[in-house]
C-alpha positions as CSV (number, residue, x, y, z in Angstrom):
1,X,0.1,0.0,0.1
2,X,1.3,3.4,-0.9
3,X,0.7,5.1,2.5
4,X,3.1,2.5,4.2
5,X,5.8,2.5,1.4
6,X,8.9,4.4,2.6
7,X,9.7,5.2,-1.1
8,X,6.7,7.3,-1.5
9,X,7.7,10.7,-0.4
10,X,4.8,12.4,-2.3
11,X,1.8,11.3,-4.2
12,X,-0.2,13.7,-6.2
13,X,-3.4,12.4,-7.8
14,X,-6.0,14.2,-9.8
15,X,-9.3,13.4,-11.8
16,X,-12.0,15.2,-13.7
17,X,-14.7,13.4,-11.6
18,X,-15.0,15.5,-8.5
19,X,-16.6,12.7,-6.3
20,X,-13.5,10.5,-6.7
21,X,-11.1,13.3,-5.7
22,X,-13.4,14.2,-2.7
23,X,-13.3,10.4,-1.6
24,X,-9.5,10.3,-1.8
25,X,-8.7,13.7,0.0
26,X,-9.0,11.8,3.4
27,X,-5.7,10.4,2.7
28,X,-4.2,13.9,2.7
29,X,-6.1,14.6,5.9
30,X,-4.5,11.6,7.5
31,X,-1.0,11.8,6.0
32,X,-0.6,15.5,5.7
33,X,1.0,17.0,2.6
34,X,2.4,13.6,1.5
35,X,-0.8,12.7,-0.4
36,X,-2.6,15.5,-2.4
37,X,-5.5,15.1,-4.6
38,X,-6.9,17.7,-7.1
39,X,-9.9,18.1,-9.2
40,X,-9.0,18.9,-12.8
41,X,-12.1,20.8,-14.0
42,X,-11.8,19.4,-17.5
43,X,-15.1,19.3,-19.4
44,X,-16.2,15.8,-20.7
45,X,-19.6,14.9,-21.8
46,X,-19.7,11.9,-19.6
47,X,-17.7,12.7,-16.4
48,X,-17.7,16.5,-16.0
49,X,-20.2,18.2,-18.5
50,X,-19.9,21.5,-16.7
51,X,-16.1,21.7,-16.6
52,X,-14.3,25.0,-17.5
53,X,-11.1,23.5,-19.1
54,X,-10.4,21.3,-22.2
55,X,-7.8,18.7,-22.3
56,X,-5.8,21.1,-24.4
57,X,-5.9,23.8,-21.9
58,X,-5.5,21.7,-18.7
59,X,-2.3,21.7,-16.7
60,X,-1.3,18.9,-14.5
61,X,-0.7,19.9,-10.7
62,X,3.1,19.5,-11.1
63,X,6.1,21.5,-12.2
64,X,8.1,20.8,-15.2
65,X,10.2,17.8,-14.8
66,X,9.1,17.2,-11.2
67,X,7.4,13.9,-11.4
68,X,9.4,10.5,-11.1
69,X,6.3,8.1,-11.8
70,X,3.1,8.7,-13.7
71,X,0.5,5.9,-13.4
72,X,-2.5,6.4,-15.7
73,X,-4.7,3.6,-15.3
74,X,-8.1,3.9,-17.0
75,X,-7.2,7.4,-18.4
76,X,-6.6,6.7,-22.1
77,X,-9.5,4.1,-22.0
78,X,-11.8,7.2,-22.1
79,X,-10.0,9.8,-24.2
80,X,-10.4,10.6,-27.9
81,X,-7.1,10.9,-29.8
82,X,-6.8,14.7,-29.6
83,X,-7.4,14.6,-26.0
84,X,-5.0,11.9,-25.5
85,X,-2.4,13.9,-27.3
86,X,-2.9,16.8,-25.0
87,X,-2.6,14.6,-21.9
88,X,0.5,12.9,-23.3
89,X,2.2,16.3,-23.8
90,X,1.4,17.2,-20.2
91,X,2.8,14.0,-19.0
92,X,5.9,14.6,-21.0
93,X,6.1,18.2,-19.4
94,X,5.9,16.9,-15.8
95,X,8.0,13.8,-16.1
96,X,11.6,13.8,-15.2
97,X,14.1,12.7,-17.9
98,X,14.8,9.6,-15.8
99,X,11.0,9.2,-15.0
100,X,8.7,6.3,-15.9
101,X,5.3,6.5,-17.0
102,X,2.9,3.3,-16.9
103,X,-0.3,3.7,-18.9
104,X,-3.2,1.6,-19.9
105,X,-5.4,1.7,-22.9
106,X,-7.9,-0.6,-24.5
107,X,-6.6,-2.3,-27.7
108,X,-9.7,-3.4,-29.5
109,X,-10.7,-0.8,-32.0
110,X,-13.0,-1.6,-34.8
111,X,-11.2,-3.7,-37.6
112,X,-8.9,-1.6,-39.7
113,X,-9.2,1.5,-37.4
114,X,-6.6,3.2,-35.4
115,X,-9.1,4.4,-32.9
116,X,-12.7,3.7,-32.2
117,X,-15.1,4.3,-29.3
118,X,-16.4,7.0,-26.9
119,X,-15.7,8.5,-23.7
120,X,-17.4,5.4,-22.2
121,X,-14.8,3.1,-23.9
122,X,-12.1,4.3,-26.1
123,X,-10.0,1.6,-28.1
124,X,-6.6,2.2,-29.7
125,X,-4.7,0.0,-32.1
126,X,-1.3,-0.5,-30.4
127,X,0.8,0.9,-33.2
128,X,-1.4,4.0,-33.4
129,X,-1.2,4.6,-29.6
130,X,2.6,4.1,-29.8
131,X,2.7,6.9,-32.5
132,X,0.8,9.1,-30.3
133,X,3.4,8.6,-27.6
134,X,6.2,9.1,-30.1
135,X,4.6,12.5,-31.2
136,X,4.6,13.5,-27.4
137,X,8.3,12.6,-27.0
138,X,8.0,9.3,-25.4
139,X,9.3,5.8,-26.5
140,X,7.3,2.7,-25.7
141,X,9.7,0.4,-24.3
142,X,7.7,-2.5,-23.2
143,X,4.1,-3.5,-24.0
144,X,3.1,-5.9,-21.4
145,X,-0.7,-5.9,-22.2
146,X,-1.4,-3.7,-19.3
147,X,0.0,-1.2,-18.5
148,X,2.6,0.1,-21.0
149,X,6.0,1.2,-19.7
150,X,7.4,4.4,-21.1
151,X,10.8,5.9,-20.4
152,X,11.7,9.7,-20.1
153,X,12.5,11.9,-22.9
154,X,15.1,14.2,-24.4
155,X,14.5,17.6,-22.9
156,X,16.8,19.1,-25.8
157,X,14.3,18.1,-28.4
């Protein structure tokens, strides 16, 4: 468990669905500043229809190059490609050069399609998803089915 792991100095979580964030905030109340949870007020038809931001305008609650590990479980499983691109750019911005990102995505799009789906379930063909990651500055180093492991990036690019 993260709260008992001595290697977790700081955990920052965020979501567009405010009830999930509110539920998690008790960790911060119990463990002080070590666990922080933020509501990203991103507009989505399904999860936050009154949101004030788009995926393109949202900024993750972290400084440039400040994050060691990104764990994005069931994020890209709900994002259209343009929104996925925006979030991948933000991941790239906040991740340390030596950092690691582990992400999951559904990989069963309609036959012959790179992407198919909705916010309820978004599916990406693996090579298409890998191309999106490359565009954002990542290299897919291992596809283990779930999640995908990514390595840092070249800040000089």
